[in-house]
Structures are given as structure tokens and as C-alpha cells.
N, C-alpha and C positions, 0 to 999 in steps of 0.2 A: 670143499665140494665133494670129494670122494666119500667122506664119512656120511654126508647127507644122502647121497645116492645109495650107498650101501645100506643105510638104515631103512630107506624106502623099499629096498629089495628084500629085506629080512622077513621071512615067513612069520605070520602072526603079529606083525607090526602095521596096523592101519593108522589112520590119522589120530584116533583117540589114544591108542597105546603110544604112538610117537610123541604126542603132546605130554603124556604122563612121564615118559622117559626124559624128555627135554626139561620139563619142570623139575624133575628129581636130580638130574645131573648137570644141567646148565647149558650143555652143548652136545651136538652129535659126536664130537671127538671124545668127550668125557663118557658118553654112553659106552663106547668101545673100550674104555679103560676101567669100567666098573668091575667090582668083584662079583663072584657068583652069588654070594649071600645077599648082596645089595639088589641084584636082579631078581632073585627068588622072592625078596620081600615085596616086590611089585606084582607077584602072582602071574608072571609070564609063563607061557607054555615051555616045557622042557626043551623042545626043539628050537624055540626062539632064543632061549638063554644060551644054548650050545652054539647057535649060529653067531650070536654077538661075541661070545668069548673067543671063538675061533676066527673072528673077522672073516667069515666065510665068503662074503661078497665084495671084499675090498679090491681084489684083482679085477673082478668083473666090472666093478663100478668105474675103474679107470678106463677100461675098454668101452664101456657104455658111453661115456662122455665123448670119446673119440668118434664113435659111430654116429652120435647125435650131430656132432659138428660136420661130419661128412654128408649128412642129410640136409645140411643147411639150417639146423635147429640149434637150440640152446637149452640149458637146464637152469631154472631159477630155484633158489632155495629160500626158505622162510625168512631168514635174517638178512636177505639180500635187499638192497634198496630198490631193485627193479621188480621185486615181487609186488603184484597188484595190491594196493592198500585196502580196498574194500574186501577182498578175499581174505586178507590177513585178519580182519576183524571178526570173522565167524568163529564159532566154537570148533575147536579141533580142525584147523585148516590143513590142507595137504602140505607136507613138509617140502616136497619138490614139485615143480611144474615143468613138464617138457613142452617147449614152445617152438613154433616154426612160423615164419612169415613176418609180417609187419606188426609184431605183437606190441612193441613199445608205443606206437601211435594208437593202436586199438585200445590199450589199457588207459590211455590218457583221455579218451573220449567218454562222455556219459554213455553207459551201456544199459540195454534192456534185454532181458531174456524173453524169447518168443518160442513157446513150445505147444505141443498138442498131439492129437491122435496120429498114429501111423496110417490107419485106415480112414483117411479123412474124406469128407465130401468135397464136391466142387466149390460149394460155398466156403468151406473152411480153407481150402487151398487159396482161393481168390482173396479171402480176407487176410490171410497171413502174408501173401505177397504184397497186397496193396498197402497194408499198414507198415510192413517192414520197409518197403520202398519209400514211403512218405517219411518215415522216421529217419532213414538213412540219408535221404536228401537234405534233411535238416540237421545233420551232424550227430545223429545218435547211432552208436555201434550196436548191431544186432547180435545177440549171443544165443546160440541154439545147440542142439545135441546131434546134428548131422544124421538123424534118423530119417526113414522114409516118411512121406506125408507132410505134416505141418512143418517139421523142422527143416526139411529140404526147401520147402516153399519160402520159409523165412529167410534162409540164406540167399535164395535166388532173388527175392524181392530186394534185399539190401544191395546185391550186386547190380540189379537193374536201376536202383536209385543212385548209383555211382558212389555208394558209401562203403563203410567197412562192416565186416561181419566176422565173428569168432565162432569156429566150430569146436565144440568140446567133445572129445572122443572118449568112448568107454573102452578103448583099446590103446595100444602104443601108437605114437604118432606116425610110425612106419607102416601101420595097418590101415586099410580102407574098408570100413564096414558101414553100410552095406556095399557090396562090390559095385553095384550099378552107379554109385556116387563117385566113381574115380574121376570123372570129368568135372564134377562139381567141386571137389577139393582143389583141383588145379585152378578153376575159376575163382575160388575164394582167395587163394594165394596171389593170383595174377591181378586181382582187383584191390590189393592192399590189405587183405584180411589176414587172419591168423588161425592156426590150429593149436589146441591146448589139450594136454592130458596129464594126469598125475601118475599114469602107469608106465613102467619100464618098456623099452622097445621089445617088440615081439609079443606083447600081451594080447591074447585073443579076445574076441567079444563074449566074455563070460557073463551070464545073467547077473551075477552078484556085483559086477563092476558098475552097472548103470545107475544105481542110487548114488554112488560116489560122484559119477559124472554130473548128476542132477544138482548135487550140492555146489559144484563149481559153477554151473550155469547161474544159479540164484546168487551165489556168493560174489560173482563178478558184477552183478547187475544192481541198479538202483531199484528195479522192480521187475516183476515177471508177468508177462501177458499170456494167458491161457486162451488158445483159439478154439480148439475143440477137445473134448475129453469125455469119454464114456464113464460109467459109474466106477469102474475099476482101473481107470487109466493111470499110467505112470506119471502123467502130467499133474495129477492131483498130489502126488508125492512131492513134485517140484514146488507146487503151490504151498504145501505144508512147510517144506524147508524154507521157502521164502518168508513165511510168517515167523518161523523160529529165528530167522536171521534179521528180523525187523525190516524186511524189504516190502515194498508195495506189491499187492496182489491185484491184478487187473484181469478182466475176462470179457470176451465177446459173447453177447447173447445169441442163442440159437433157437430153432424151432422146438416147441414142446413135444413134438412127435418124433424127434430124432434122438436116437440113443447117444449119439456123439455130442449132443448138447446138454445131456444130463449133468455132467460135471461142471461145465461153465455156468449154467443157470443156477446150480446149487451154490457155487462160489459167490455169485452175485447176491443171492438171497442171504448168504452168510456175511455179507459186508464187503466183498470185492468190488472194485470200481468197474462200472459198466463202461465199455469202450466202443465208440462208434467211429472215431477219427483219431488221427495221430496226436492232435492237440490234447485229447483226453488223457493220453499217456504222459506227455511232457509236463502237464500242469501238476502232476503228482510228484515231480522231482523236487529236491530242495530248492528253495526260492531263488538262490543266487544262480543256479544252473538253469532253471526253467526260464528266468527272465532274459537270459542270453539267447535262448532258442525261439521262444514264442514271438510272433509278430506283436508290435505295439498295440495296446488297447484290449488284449484278450484277458478278461478277468483280472484286471490290474489290481483290484482290491484285495485279491488273494495275496499279492506280494507286498502291498502296503501295510497289511495288518500283521503286527509282530506275532510270531509263533511262540506263545507262552510256554509250550512244552519244551521247546529248545532252550529258552532262556533259563528255565528252572533246572535243567539237568546240568550238573557240573561237568567239566571237561575231563577227558581221560578215561571215559567209559567205552566198552565195546558196544556194538549196536544192540546186543541182547540185554546187557546190563541197563542201557538207557531205556529200553522198552519196559523192563520190569520196574525201574525207578519211577517212570511216569505213572505207573498204576498204583503207586503207594502215596499215601497222604500222611501229613504230620499230625493231624488232629483226630485221626481215627485209624484203627488197625484193620487189617484184612487177613482172612484165613488163607492158607496155602491152596486149599481146594478152589477158592474163588479166584486166586491168582492164576491157577492152572487153566481155568475156564476162560478168563478174560484175556490171557496172553496167547493162548493157543500153542504154548510151548510144551515139549515133553517134560516129564517130571525131572529127569536128569539134567536137562538144559536149564530149567527154572531153578533147581536147587543149586546148581553150579553158579548161576548169576547171583543168587541170594547170598551165597557164601562169600563171593568176591565183593559184593556191596557191603557186607558186614565187616570184612577185613579192611575196607576203605573207610570204615567208620561213618557210613552214609545212612545206614538204616538201623532200626531197633528190631532185635529178634525177641519176641515176647512169648510167654508161656502158651502152650496149646497150638503151636505152629502158626502163630499170628505175627504179622510184620507191619512196620510203619516206618515212615521217613523220620530221620532225626531233625528236630526243629532247628 
């Protein structure tokens, strides 16, 4: 445990570099036993290499765990059985998770991310509260980012629905940001919810932290519902991350005259599921989960019809690998540019998935950056 916490604290080691180190050395313990030359071969920053060689944060890591326990929290590590399975599937998952509250039960429930604008309208706030309440009443855990506006409304709706909600912080779990949400975090914990963060205790609300927070929101969730989003909203980043992680993207339509509806209406035009009621969200879940939640008779044919895409994809793939595999065919090839457009993935994420599928002997890598399934 100490090695994992220490690695997470090491400057210059984010989720991507941490994954690279773990793949190279096999464990967090082995990273701290590596030679300088081995670390230099991974093109780490000099200060990162020096910190690892000196085991700079080992003493602090031991104290960190004690402080977390005193707060009533815990630290989960990537190879721990308690680490949420869906989050482990994403590319470069956080290697540690600081958790507090009823996190075990929250992770066991089907989760949906609900996010949107901080400067939301009354329509947006009411929509977030209503849908989150209805979903929570039906056993769905609401995951959001604890920000002002839509995020706070989503948490409040889940609490009002007597359900569970997870607040993902862009700070340490010992920080409350924004400050006016200090009572909300108490309500989340008192109602059986949880607080989650990948950041060490004391981490302030730095701007660069929030994209990492958004990856956890979408990574924990079966789908992400965007309630309101302007043209440059951070919620659209969460939507993009959800698509990269092969999660469902859903959106609430809004007025064409409202700037806060630009992002959600754009997502719907681009293929996101239009949501009007809670059933619209649940019906996008995997068949076995949705059938347990939805009342009898709702679009039963959706569950009776086999999902050919699922039966075609071999087991043992990550969600991103499965998404790419489904876009490939055995009787014709596809160029990487077309894959980029169809998948919505970044080049790095797509290329990583293709390499792994090739290593698993599931695809053909053809001349000219073309790909096909193996027959």
C-alpha cells in the first residue's frame, strides 16, 4: 500500500506515466527498486527519477494512510479487489483512490454520471434534480463532480430520492470545494453516499485537476447524462471521455435560444441519446441490468433481441478494445482515419487499443494503416 501511495504522490507521475511504470516493472514495489538507467529509458523527468530513487515520499505515504483512516476514509489501490471494476477498465486508470463513506455499496450499484453547467438555468437545475431523484429511487447511484449548479443539483436529487450518490472531488477528500457545499457533503455521507478522489490529502482545487476528476466520473458510470452545457463547457469534456471509455452518452434537450443548451443539443445531433425521463437512461444499460430495474413491459423487445455486437466480441477485452473491435470487419479493411472518425477516440487511445488487439491475435494490421478482424 505504501508504495502505491508514494508513487501516486511522486511529481511527474500521473495515471499515464504510472501505467507505463507498472507495465515496465510489474508492481509499485518494483518501480522503487528500479535502476536509474531503467527509469531514464522511460523518458521520465529528472526530478521524477530522483524522487523515485530516493523514495522521497515513502515516509509521507505511511502518515498519509493514517490521516485518511482518522478521517474515516480509506485508500484503494489498482490491484485491490475493492477497486471499482468499471474504472479499472479505462485506459490509464488512477492507481489510487481515496474514498470515504459507504463506497462499497455505491460501487456495487449501477452508476450514472450526471453533469452540466455551473451557471445553470432553473430548467437545468430542476431537470437534474428530477432525473437524479427518479433514478436514485430505482436503485441507480448518481455520480457527479460536486461543482456548483447541475452537479450539486444531481447530488441533491439523489438524496431526495433516498438513493446513493458519489461525489468525485478535484481536490483531496479532506477539502471541500466549493466552500458553500460543506453541508452538501455531510448530506451525501449521511444518506449512504460516498466521496472519491485520486488526489492526496491537502490537494487544493487546481484547474488542471478537474479533467482527471471527469475521467473518474465517466469511468465509474455505465453512462453519462449531460443536463446543460455551453459551447465550451467542461461537461463536453466529460462526454468525450465517456465516448472514449465506451460509455453511453445521454443528453437533455434545451431551448435553441439558450447558450447553455448548445452543448446538449449538439451532442444529440451527434448521436447522443435524448433523455426525457429516467427510463430513457436505464434502457441504455446492459440488458441484464436494465431488465432488473425497468418495470415489466417497457420495450421488452429490446431485451429479447440478442445483442449481436456483444456475442461477436471475445471476452477479456477492455471497453475501449471492444469498441474498436466492433468497428472492424473480417471481409473488408478500414483505414485508421475512418476508425478515428467512427470511434470518437483520440489517436493515442485508438492506437493503444489496436496494438493490444494485434497482440491478442484478434486483428490484421495491413499496409497503409488499414485494419481488419481476423476471420
